[in-house]
N, CA, C and O atoms as CSV, one atom per row, in Angstrom:
chain,resi,resn,atom,element,x,y,z
A,1,MET,N,N,-12.768,13.198,12.276
A,1,MET,CA,C,-11.634,12.387,12.861
A,1,MET,C,C,-11.392,11.152,12.108
A,1,MET,O,O,-12.344,10.534,11.631
A,2,MET,N,N,-10.153,10.741,11.964
A,2,MET,CA,C,-9.872,9.574,11.189
A,2,MET,C,C,-10.087,8.351,12.072
A,2,MET,O,O,-9.786,8.338,13.266
A,3,ASN,N,N,-10.666,7.245,11.367
A,3,ASN,CA,C,-10.805,5.886,12.068
A,3,ASN,C,C,-9.488,5.383,12.460
A,3,ASN,O,O,-8.506,5.625,11.758
A,4,LYS,N,N,-9.402,4.657,13.598
A,4,LYS,CA,C,-8.148,4.043,14.051
A,4,LYS,C,C,-7.571,2.989,13.092
A,4,LYS,O,O,-6.371,2.882,12.841
A,5,VAL,N,N,-8.599,2.184,12.556
A,5,VAL,CA,C,-8.121,1.186,11.701
A,5,VAL,C,C,-7.566,1.742,10.429
A,5,VAL,O,O,-6.575,1.202,9.937
A,6,SER,N,N,-8.133,2.800,9.842
A,6,SER,CA,C,-7.633,3.536,8.656
A,6,SER,C,C,-6.425,4.140,8.958
A,6,SER,O,O,-5.525,4.123,8.118
A,7,PHE,N,N,-6.261,4.709,10.110
A,7,PHE,CA,C,-5.031,5.443,10.466
A,7,PHE,C,C,-3.864,4.420,10.487
A,7,PHE,O,O,-2.837,4.631,9.842
A,8,TRP,N,N,-4.030,3.379,11.194
A,8,TRP,CA,C,-2.840,2.367,11.237
A,8,TRP,C,C,-2.572,1.684,9.829
A,8,TRP,O,O,-1.424,1.392,9.492
A,9,ALA,N,N,-3.682,1.438,9.012
A,9,ALA,CA,C,-3.405,1.008,7.741
A,9,ALA,C,C,-2.456,1.946,6.949
A,9,ALA,O,O,-1.522,1.537,6.259
A,10,ARG,N,N,-2.806,3.294,7.126
A,10,ARG,CA,C,-2.064,4.232,6.384
A,10,ARG,C,C,-0.532,4.250,6.830
A,10,ARG,O,O,0.396,4.272,6.021
A,11,ILE,N,N,-0.385,4.238,8.173
A,11,ILE,CA,C,0.994,4.240,8.744
A,11,ILE,C,C,1.686,2.978,8.231
A,11,ILE,O,O,2.858,3.098,7.876
A,12,LYS,N,N,1.124,1.835,8.154
A,12,LYS,CA,C,1.754,0.568,7.731
A,12,LYS,C,C,2.146,0.768,6.303
A,12,LYS,O,O,3.262,0.402,5.936
A,13,CYS,N,N,1.258,1.357,5.423
A,13,CYS,CA,C,1.515,1.416,3.979
A,13,CYS,C,C,2.700,2.347,3.745
A,13,CYS,O,O,3.606,2.081,2.955
A,14,ALA,N,N,2.631,3.530,4.532
A,14,ALA,CA,C,3.804,4.474,4.487
A,14,ALA,C,C,5.214,3.815,4.696
A,14,ALA,O,O,6.200,3.943,3.969
A,15,SER,N,N,5.091,3.069,5.866
A,15,SER,CA,C,6.341,2.394,6.382
A,15,SER,C,C,6.899,1.401,5.351
A,15,SER,O,O,8.103,1.298,5.121
A,16,VAL,N,N,5.925,0.663,4.735
A,16,VAL,CA,C,6.406,-0.291,3.665
A,16,VAL,C,C,6.922,0.436,2.456
A,16,VAL,O,O,7.907,0.044,1.831
A,17,PHE,N,N,6.218,1.522,2.141
A,17,PHE,CA,C,6.802,2.291,0.925
A,17,PHE,C,C,8.130,2.932,1.203
A,17,PHE,O,O,8.956,3.040,0.297
A,18,ILE,N,N,8.362,3.349,2.377
A,18,ILE,CA,C,9.713,3.893,2.766
A,18,ILE,C,C,10.765,2.793,2.655
A,18,ILE,O,O,11.823,3.001,2.061
A,19,VAL,N,N,10.463,1.567,3.253
A,19,VAL,CA,C,11.323,0.481,3.103
A,19,VAL,C,C,11.645,0.113,1.715
A,19,VAL,O,O,12.803,-0.172,1.408
A,20,PHE,N,N,10.593,0.103,0.778
A,20,PHE,CA,C,10.756,-0.225,-0.602
A,20,PHE,C,C,11.665,0.829,-1.257
A,20,PHE,O,O,12.521,0.473,-2.066
A,21,MET,N,N,11.495,2.118,-0.923
A,21,MET,CA,C,12.342,3.178,-1.445
A,21,MET,C,C,13.739,2.946,-1.134
A,21,MET,O,O,14.594,3.127,-2.001
A,22,ILE,N,N,14.055,2.537,0.102
A,22,ILE,CA,C,15.390,2.255,0.494
A,22,ILE,C,C,16.042,1.150,-0.243
A,22,ILE,O,O,17.180,1.272,-0.695
A,23,PHE,N,N,15.278,-0.017,-0.380
A,23,PHE,CA,C,15.729,-1.123,-1.014
A,23,PHE,C,C,15.809,-0.905,-2.537
A,23,PHE,O,O,16.576,-1.610,-3.192
A,24,SER,N,N,15.124,-0.048,-3.078
A,24,SER,CA,C,14.994,0.103,-4.606
A,24,SER,C,C,16.298,0.766,-5.088
A,24,SER,O,O,16.488,0.851,-6.301
A,25,VAL,N,N,17.152,1.213,-4.270
A,25,VAL,CA,C,18.414,1.835,-4.576
A,25,VAL,C,C,19.241,0.793,-5.342
A,25,VAL,O,O,19.971,1.129,-6.274
A,26,GLY,N,N,19.126,-0.358,-4.970
A,26,GLY,CA,C,19.859,-1.452,-5.661
A,26,GLY,C,C,19.453,-1.785,-7.065
A,26,GLY,O,O,18.595,-1.065,-7.576
A,27,PRO,N,N,19.934,-2.743,-7.733
A,27,PRO,CA,C,19.685,-3.061,-9.108
A,27,PRO,C,C,18.352,-3.428,-9.507
A,27,PRO,O,O,17.990,-3.295,-10.676
A,28,ILE,N,N,17.519,-3.932,-8.510
A,28,ILE,CA,C,16.214,-4.470,-8.801
A,28,ILE,C,C,15.120,-3.488,-8.368
A,28,ILE,O,O,15.030,-3.307,-7.154
A,29,PRO,N,N,14.285,-2.834,-9.157
A,29,PRO,CA,C,13.255,-1.867,-8.665
A,29,PRO,C,C,12.129,-2.621,-8.066
A,29,PRO,O,O,11.299,-3.164,-8.796
A,30,ILE,N,N,12.059,-2.682,-6.793
A,30,ILE,CA,C,11.010,-3.414,-6.035
A,30,ILE,C,C,9.683,-2.773,-6.142
A,30,ILE,O,O,8.700,-3.468,-6.398
A,31,THR,N,N,9.582,-1.488,-5.964
A,31,THR,CA,C,8.305,-0.814,-6.003
A,31,THR,C,C,7.505,-0.966,-7.164
A,31,THR,O,O,6.337,-1.351,-7.118
A,32,SER,N,N,8.234,-0.613,-8.412
A,32,SER,CA,C,7.573,-0.712,-9.705
A,32,SER,C,C,7.254,-2.155,-10.013
A,32,SER,O,O,6.239,-2.411,-10.660
A,33,THR,N,N,8.080,-3.143,-9.577
A,33,THR,CA,C,7.779,-4.570,-9.828
A,33,THR,C,C,6.382,-4.940,-9.095
A,33,THR,O,O,5.478,-5.536,-9.681
A,34,ILE,N,N,6.317,-4.556,-7.869
A,34,ILE,CA,C,5.058,-4.886,-7.144
A,34,ILE,C,C,3.944,-4.128,-7.594
A,34,ILE,O,O,2.817,-4.611,-7.491
A,35,GLY,N,N,4.131,-2.928,-8.110
A,35,GLY,CA,C,3.087,-2.056,-8.766
A,35,GLY,C,C,2.640,-2.791,-10.098
A,35,GLY,O,O,1.466,-2.745,-10.465
A,36,LEU,N,N,3.556,-3.427,-10.763
A,36,LEU,CA,C,3.157,-4.024,-12.075
A,36,LEU,C,C,2.358,-5.336,-11.787
A,36,LEU,O,O,1.428,-5.675,-12.520
A,37,LEU,N,N,2.737,-6.047,-10.723
A,37,LEU,CA,C,1.967,-7.288,-10.416
A,37,LEU,C,C,0.664,-6.997,-9.861
A,37,LEU,O,O,-0.255,-7.784,-10.088
A,38,VAL,N,N,0.443,-5.815,-9.064
A,38,VAL,CA,C,-0.877,-5.467,-8.643
A,38,VAL,C,C,-1.796,-4.999,-9.848
A,38,VAL,O,O,-3.003,-5.236,-9.875
A,39,VAL,N,N,-1.192,-4.388,-10.735
A,39,VAL,CA,C,-1.905,-3.906,-12.002
A,39,VAL,C,C,-2.398,-5.286,-12.836
A,39,VAL,O,O,-3.557,-5.451,-13.217
A,40,ILE,N,N,-1.550,-6.029,-13.001
A,40,ILE,CA,C,-1.757,-7.288,-13.741
A,40,ILE,C,C,-2.685,-8.344,-13.194
A,40,ILE,O,O,-3.550,-8.863,-13.899
A,41,PHE,N,N,-2.491,-8.660,-11.908
A,41,PHE,CA,C,-3.226,-9.727,-11.259
A,41,PHE,C,C,-4.294,-9.203,-10.255
A,41,PHE,O,O,-5.078,-9.991,-9.727
A,42,ARG,N,N,-4.320,-7.926,-10.007
A,42,ARG,CA,C,-5.414,-7.399,-9.078
A,42,ARG,C,C,-5.659,-8.279,-7.930
A,42,ARG,O,O,-6.770,-8.796,-7.811
A,43,PRO,N,N,-4.705,-8.507,-7.051
A,43,PRO,CA,C,-4.884,-9.463,-5.892
A,43,PRO,C,C,-5.957,-8.923,-4.830
A,43,PRO,O,O,-6.157,-7.712,-4.734
A,44,ILE,N,N,-6.596,-9.789,-4.088
A,44,ILE,CA,C,-7.625,-9.479,-3.246
A,44,ILE,C,C,-7.079,-8.696,-1.991
A,44,ILE,O,O,-7.798,-7.927,-1.353
A,45,TRP,N,N,-5.708,-8.951,-1.668
A,45,TRP,CA,C,-5.197,-8.284,-0.487
A,45,TRP,C,C,-5.042,-6.732,-0.790
A,45,TRP,O,O,-5.060,-5.904,0.121
A,46,PHE,N,N,-4.895,-6.403,-2.082
A,46,PHE,CA,C,-4.816,-5.018,-2.454
A,46,PHE,C,C,-6.161,-4.306,-2.354
A,46,PHE,O,O,-6.254,-3.177,-1.874
A,47,LYS,N,N,-7.180,-4.985,-2.811
A,47,LYS,CA,C,-8.471,-4.457,-2.648
A,47,LYS,C,C,-8.900,-4.231,-1.133
A,47,LYS,O,O,-9.494,-3.209,-0.788
A,48,LYS,N,N,-8.568,-5.226,-0.272
A,48,LYS,CA,C,-8.876,-5.115,1.053
A,48,LYS,C,C,-8.007,-3.935,1.664
A,48,LYS,O,O,-8.536,-3.177,2.477
A,49,LEU,N,N,-6.840,-3.786,1.331
A,49,LEU,CA,C,-6.016,-2.713,1.835
A,49,LEU,C,C,-6.638,-1.288,1.451
A,49,LEU,O,O,-6.764,-0.387,2.280
A,50,VAL,N,N,-6.998,-1.181,0.160
A,50,VAL,CA,C,-7.606,0.142,-0.309
A,50,VAL,C,C,-8.902,0.402,0.571
A,50,VAL,O,O,-9.112,1.502,1.084
A,51,ASP,N,N,-9.761,-0.687,0.713
A,51,ASP,CA,C,-11.036,-0.472,1.447
A,51,ASP,C,C,-10.640,-0.147,2.901
A,51,ASP,O,O,-11.330,0.665,3.518
A,52,THR,N,N,-9.601,-0.711,3.474
A,52,THR,CA,C,-9.323,-0.409,4.880
A,52,THR,C,C,-8.727,1.080,4.982
A,52,THR,O,O,-9.038,1.785,5.942
A,53,ILE,N,N,-7.861,1.550,3.972
A,53,ILE,CA,C,-7.402,2.884,4.085
A,53,ILE,C,C,-8.529,3.889,3.934
A,53,ILE,O,O,-8.579,4.881,4.661
A,54,TYR,N,N,-9.427,3.643,3.002
A,54,TYR,CA,C,-10.536,4.601,2.853
A,54,TYR,C,C,-11.861,4.244,3.598
A,54,TYR,O,O,-12.978,4.554,3.184
A,55,LEU,N,N,-11.604,3.565,4.732
A,55,LEU,CA,C,-12.784,3.198,5.610
A,55,LEU,C,C,-13.541,4.391,6.173
A,55,LEU,O,O,-14.767,4.353,6.279
A,56,ASP,N,N,-12.797,5.489,6.549
A,56,ASP,CA,C,-13.460,6.560,7.164
A,56,ASP,C,C,-14.002,7.580,6.124
A,56,ASP,O,O,-14.453,8.649,6.536
A,57,LYS,N,N,-13.978,7.294,4.772
A,57,LYS,CA,C,-14.445,8.168,3.769
A,57,LYS,C,C,-15.988,7.900,3.520
A,57,LYS,O,O,-16.451,6.764,3.418
A,58,ASN,N,N,-16.722,9.045,3.436
A,58,ASN,CA,C,-18.143,8.859,3.099
A,58,ASN,C,C,-18.434,8.922,1.610
A,58,ASN,O,O,-17.688,9.517,0.833
A,59,ASN,N,N,-19.563,8.278,1.227
A,59,ASN,CA,C,-19.876,8.246,-0.214
A,59,ASN,C,C,-20.231,9.532,-0.712
A,59,ASN,O,O,-20.521,9.676,-1.900
């Protein structure tokens, strides 16, 4: 069974990606811009988000 924290983190991420997909129809590609920033700067919030999403996975 999936952890509640992990489940809600996945739902929130999916919701944000859906919103980004809707807004990226315009002239500025939001999703790829944020992806590039994550790859270049490796922010701590992204590491925490990934850790939360995979909280229920065993080693």
